[in-house]
C-alpha positions, 0 to 999 in steps of 0.5 A: 904450468908456470910461465916466466913473466920476463920471458913472456914479456920479451917474446911479446915485445919482439912478436917472436913467432917461435913463441906462438901458441906457447902462451896467450896474452890477456888484456884486462882493460879490454877483456880480450886475449891475444897471441904473442905475435898480435900486431896490435900495440901492446897494452900497459904492463899492469893490464897484462896477464899471461895464460898457458892455454886459450882455454885458461884465458877463456876460463878467466872470462876473456874473449879471443882477439879478432885481429890475431885470431887465436884459433889459428895459432899452433896447438899448445904442446906439452911444456916442460913439467907438464904431467904425462897424463895431461899431455895424453889427455890433451891429445885425446881431447884434440882428437874429439874424445869429449865431443860425444863422451864424458869426463869419466870415460876420458879418465878411464882411458887414462887410468885415473879418476875424474876428480884427479884428472880435473886437479891435474888440468887446473895445475898444468893447463889452468882450465878443466878438461871440459873447458879445454874441449869447449874452447877448442871446438869454438876456436875451430868453428871460428876458423871455419867461419873465416876460412871456408864457405861452409853453412853454419849448420855444417860448421856446428857439426864439423866442430864437434857440437851435437846440435846447432842450438848448443853451438850458437849458445857456446859461441855467443858466450865466448864471442858475444855474437852469433856465428852468423854475425862474423861473415857475410851471407854466403851462396849455397856450397855446391861441391861438385864431384860426387858431392864431396865436401871441399875446403882449404885450411891454414895450419900454423906452426912455430918456426923453424920448420924444414918443409923440404926435409919433411916432404923428402921423407914422405916422398921416399916412403910414399905407398903406391896408390895411397899417397904421392908427392908432386910439385911440392905437394903431398897427396893421400887417401884417408879414412876417419870414422865414417868419412872417406876421401883425400887430402893435399898438404902444401907449404903456404906462401907466408905466415909460417903455415901449411895449406890443407885441402880436403875432398871428403864424403862428409864434414863431420870428422873435420876437426879430428882430421885436422888434428891428425894432419897436425900430428903427421907433420909435427906442427906443434913441436917446440923446436926452440926447446929441442935445440936448446937441449941438443946444443950441449952435444957436439954432434947434434949441435953441428947438425942442428946448425946445418939443418934447423927445424927437422921435425918428427914425421908422424903418420896419418894411420898408426897401424899403417906405420906399424905394418911399414916398420915390420915390412922394412926390417932388414931391407931398403926403404925402396924395397919396403915401399915395393912390398907394402905397395903389393899389400895395398894392391891385394888387401886395400879397398879401392878408391877412385878420383878423376881429380887425382888418378894416382890415388887408387886405394885406401890402406887396409885397416887392421881388421881387413888385413888380419882376415886377408891371405897375403900369399906371396908378396916378396917377404919372408913367411915369418914376417908375413905371420908377424903382420897377421898377428899384429893386425889381429892384436890391433883389431881386437884391442889387445894392442892399442896404438892410441896415446894412452900407454907409457912408452915402456909398457908400449914397447913391452906389449909390442915386443911380445909379438914374434918378429917385433924387436926393440928397434921396430917397437921404438920406430913404431912409437916414434912415428905412430904414437908421436912419442918424442922420447922413443929411441932405437939405440941399436939403429945402424945409422945412429951408431955410424953418426956417433962413431969416432974414427974406427971406434963405434959406440955400443947401444948401451953407450949410446943410451947412456949418452942419450940420457942428456937428450931426454925428453927429445930422443926421437928428434935426436934420432931424426937429426942423427939419421941426417948425419 
């Protein structure tokens, strides 16, 4: 990954938040690395070096700045030119795949050799996969030290460390201090209702970000009993590994961030939980790069001008989106919401909370839904059969909803299932896999948005035009739907 020094110089001097997380500033005279928005006065040019990731800066022997706190910056996206294999690997690492596994297992998931994966990381990231995972865990631990009152032992496990001894050693190596030296002694953390683990964390993003647009999208599709939006806050039940509970997401009053509140049965899965929320709200998108591509298209240029910062709404559970996409075929959003609510009422495990009585169920897993007889739920029999086949294929691993397939192969896999065509498969790729280049060219809304007078473009003509929008065609779809 090549950083353009002139661009980085200008972004650093302007302290432009749109570049936050896209690169890091190493100050050789102090041995510290910072975010582009660090409020400290800039060092002399001869003492500055730029890094594409925090891990690369840590590999060079630099410590994170205690003033601008690199652990709070938006996650590093896949820059232009970054290997698709590296992008998928970075996503899996952020989800914690290396916490208990090893590099060879990660390489196997990606279909490459361990040595080749290390070479790719050195070229595109500037650090090894293990170094990236370690830096990520330490920065997340530092975030928990600053923003929660969790005991240090819980922070160690919540950050993906297998033991407190390893956590202390890794933390001291990077910061030069023990974790306990970073905060005052805390009182015992009594968590109240059923001993739930509660915390509040800030999740940064790069502006612009249309929060209301994102909230409206989720509100219109909220599954009864599983999620709802109220007074500008998104609430839902969640299951991740062995952890259950609920989350709430609101817009922070300042600092280009969302505020995540959790009430969980355990804290161990907190790091992959945060990564899922970041993907769900598309917090790591580089809107500057996306808008630059769209500026050459007259239709997209105009809608971007009117509504900048539209993000690609992701999903808490990829399987949930896949089911929703099948249910939503040829019916309205409101109708699909009603039907999927019936599915949850029949097959979803119960959830109880005195704090949020509107949350009553978890969305069923593929295994739970595949073995459940749905019966009459107001949906054609063939579509019910499609959901059954899809559920069983996902449950047995025949179809993976993880980011490890190319988009083309993923579409081919899904469309082998009777009742799933290209539109449904592309929509699932957009939202379940956060695939930025998925594009349902035959979508009626997209066709209407690109219509000129009485002349409607064909899907083939739309695909030809969309070649200029790569690799952000999914974002183009979101903007065209707003036309």
